TINU-42961 format. One line per field, with one value per atom (N, C-alpha, C): atom name; z, y, x. Coordinates in Angstrom, 1 decimal. Layout:
atom = [CA;...]
w = [Z;...]
v = [Y;...]
u = [X;...]
END
This chain:
atom = [N;CA;C;N;CA;C;N;CA;C;N;CA;C;N;CA;C;N;CA;C;N;CA;C;N;CA;C;N;CA;C;N;CA;C;N;CA;C;N;CA;C;N;CA;C;N;CA;C;N;CA;C;N;CA;C;N;CA;C;N;CA;C;N;CA;C;N;CA;C;N;CA;C;N;CA;C;N;CA;C;N;CA;C;N;CA;C;N;CA;C;N;CA;C;N;CA;C;N;CA;C;N;CA;C;N;CA;C;N;CA;C;N;CA;C;N;CA;C;N;CA;C;N;CA;C;N;CA;C;N;CA;C;N;CA;C;N;CA;C;N;CA;C;N;CA;C;N;CA;C;N;CA;C;N;CA;C;N;CA;C;N;CA;C;N;CA;C;N;CA;C;N;CA;C;N;CA;C;N;CA;C;N;CA;C;N;CA;C;N;CA;C;N;CA;C;N;CA;C;N;CA;C;N;CA;C;N;CA;C;N;CA;C;N;CA;C;N;CA;C;N;CA;C;N;CA;C;N;CA;C;N;CA;C;N;CA;C;N;CA;C;N;CA;C;N;CA;C;N;CA;C;N;CA;C;N;CA;C;N;CA;C;N;CA;C;N;CA;C]
w = [-85.3;-85.4;-84.3;-83.3;-82.2;-81.1;-81.2;-80.1;-78.9;-77.7;-76.5;-76.1;-75.9;-75.5;-74.0;-73.3;-71.8;-71.6;-70.6;-70.2;-70.0;-69.4;-69.2;-70.5;-71.6;-72.9;-73.5;-72.9;-73.5;-72.5;-71.3;-70.4;-70.1;-70.1;-69.9;-71.0;-72.2;-73.3;-73.4;-72.7;-72.8;-71.5;-70.4;-69.1;-68.9;-69.5;-69.3;-70.5;-71.4;-72.5;-72.5;-73.4;-73.5;-73.7;-74.5;-74.7;-73.4;-72.5;-71.2;-70.4;-70.5;-69.8;-70.5;-71.8;-72.5;-72.1;-72.0;-71.6;-70.2;-69.3;-67.9;-67.9;-68.7;-68.8;-69.4;-70.4;-71.0;-70.0;-69.3;-68.3;-67.2;-66.7;-65.7;-66.1;-67.3;-67.9;-68.0;-68.6;-68.8;-67.4;-66.4;-65.1;-64.4;-64.5;-63.9;-64.5;-65.8;-66.5;-66.0;-65.9;-65.4;-63.9;-63.1;-61.8;-61.7;-62.6;-62.7;-63.1;-64.0;-64.6;-63.7;-62.8;-61.9;-60.5;-59.7;-58.3;-57.4;-57.7;-56.9;-57.1;-58.1;-58.6;-57.7;-57.3;-56.8;-57.8;-58.1;-59.1;-58.8;-59.0;-58.8;-60.2;-60.4;-61.7;-61.5;-62.2;-62.1;-63.0;-62.5;-63.2;-62.8;-63.6;-63.3;-62.3;-61.4;-60.4;-61.2;-62.4;-63.2;-63.6;-63.7;-64.2;-63.1;-61.9;-60.8;-61.1;-61.6;-61.9;-63.3;-64.0;-65.4;-65.5;-66.0;-66.0;-66.6;-67.7;-68.3;-67.4;-66.7;-65.9;-64.7;-64.1;-63.0;-63.5;-64.7;-65.2;-65.3;-65.8;-65.9;-64.5;-63.6;-62.2;-61.6;-61.7;-61.1;-61.7;-63.1;-63.8;-63.4;-63.3;-62.9;-61.5;-60.6;-59.2;-59.1;-59.8;-59.8;-60.4;-61.5;-62.1;-61.3;-60.4;-59.6;-58.3;-57.3;-56.0;-55.3;-55.4;-54.8;-55.4;-56.6;-57.4;-56.6;-56.0;-55.4;-54.3;-53.6;-52.5;-53.0;-54.3;-54.8;-55.8;-55.9;-56.8;-56.0;-56.5;-55.9;-56.9;-56.6;-57.6;-57.1]
v = [2.0;1.2;0.1;0.2;-0.7;-0.4;0.8;1.2;1.6;1.2;1.7;3.0;4.0;5.3;5.5;5.8;6.1;7.3;7.1;8.2;9.5;9.5;10.8;11.6;10.9;11.6;12.2;11.9;12.6;13.1;12.6;12.9;14.4;15.2;16.7;17.3;16.8;17.4;17.0;16.0;15.6;15.6;15.8;15.8;16.7;17.8;18.8;18.7;17.7;17.7;16.5;16.5;15.4;14.1;14.1;12.9;12.3;13.2;12.8;12.0;12.5;11.8;10.5;10.4;9.2;8.1;8.6;7.7;7.1;8.0;7.5;6.6;6.8;5.9;4.5;4.5;3.3;2.5;3.2;2.6;1.9;2.7;2.1;0.9;1.0;-0.1;-1.4;-1.2;-2.3;-2.9;-2.0;-2.5;-3.2;-2.7;-3.4;-4.8;-4.9;-6.2;-7.1;-6.7;-7.5;-8.0;-7.1;-7.5;-8.6;-8.4;-9.4;-10.8;-10.8;-12.0;-12.7;-12.0;-12.6;-12.2;-13.1;-12.8;-12.6;-13.0;-12.8;-11.5;-10.7;-9.5;-8.3;-7.5;-6.2;-5.2;-4.1;-3.3;-1.8;-1.0;0.4;1.0;2.0;2.7;4.2;4.7;6.1;6.8;8.0;8.8;10.2;11.1;12.5;12.8;13.6;14.0;14.7;15.2;15.8;14.8;13.5;12.5;12.1;12.4;12.0;12.6;13.9;14.5;14.3;13.5;13.2;12.2;12.5;11.5;10.1;10.1;8.8;7.9;8.6;7.9;7.3;8.0;7.5;6.4;6.4;5.3;4.1;4.2;3.0;2.4;3.3;2.8;2.2;2.8;2.2;0.9;0.8;-0.4;-1.5;-1.2;-2.2;-2.7;-1.9;-2.3;-3.1;-2.7;-3.4;-4.8;-4.9;-6.2;-7.2;-6.6;-7.4;-6.7;-6.8;-6.1;-6.3;-7.5;-7.8;-7.0;-6.6;-5.9;-4.6;-3.9;-2.6;-2.8;-3.9;-4.1;-4.3;-4.6;-4.8;-3.7;-2.7;-1.5;-0.4;0.2;1.3;2.4;3.6;4.7;5.7]
u = [32.5;33.7;33.7;32.8;32.7;33.7;34.4;35.3;34.5;35.0;34.4;34.9;34.0;34.4;34.2;35.2;35.0;34.1;33.2;32.3;33.0;34.2;34.8;35.1;35.1;35.3;34.1;32.9;31.7;30.7;30.8;29.7;29.5;30.6;30.4;29.7;29.8;29.1;27.6;27.2;25.8;25.0;25.7;25.1;23.9;23.9;22.8;21.8;21.9;21.0;20.0;19.1;18.1;18.9;20.0;20.7;21.3;21.7;22.1;21.0;19.8;18.7;18.4;18.5;18.3;19.4;20.6;21.7;21.4;21.0;20.7;19.5;18.5;17.3;17.8;18.6;19.0;19.9;20.8;21.7;20.9;19.9;19.0;18.3;17.7;16.9;17.8;19.0;19.9;20.3;20.6;21.0;19.9;18.7;17.5;17.3;17.5;17.4;18.4;19.7;20.7;20.4;19.9;19.5;18.4;17.5;16.4;16.9;17.8;18.4;19.3;20.0;21.0;20.7;20.0;19.6;20.8;22.0;23.1;23.9;23.4;24.1;23.7;24.7;24.5;25.1;24.4;24.9;24.8;25.8;25.8;25.7;24.8;24.6;24.8;25.8;26.1;25.0;24.6;23.6;23.7;23.1;23.1;22.0;22.2;21.1;20.0;20.2;19.1;18.1;18.5;17.6;16.5;16.7;15.8;14.4;14.4;13.1;12.6;13.3;12.9;11.9;10.7;9.6;9.9;10.6;10.9;11.8;12.8;13.7;12.9;12.0;11.1;10.3;9.8;8.9;9.8;11.0;11.9;12.2;12.4;12.7;11.5;10.4;9.1;8.8;8.9;8.6;9.6;10.9;11.9;11.7;11.3;11.1;9.8;8.8;7.5;7.7;8.4;8.6;9.5;10.3;11.2;11.5;10.6;10.7;12.1;12.6;13.9;15.0;14.8;15.8;16.3;15.3;15.6;16.6;16.7;17.6;19.0;19.2;20.5;21.0;20.2;20.5;21.0;22.2;22.8;22.8;22.3;22.3;23.2]
END
């Protein structure tokens, strides 16, 4: 329907699942892209602590920092 659903309405149900990791990966990827496109942007991305050890999440982070080293200075996790 295109309706925006606040995270508080679903995060508890997915936080410990594979879907939760996928949401964190996508959020990080989109955030890193926004930081690369706008050099004046500082961005905080909320994520589950469970995602830190998730290999795909680490790949997204490493790739994003490698592609734009200045991005890491403006990224808050």
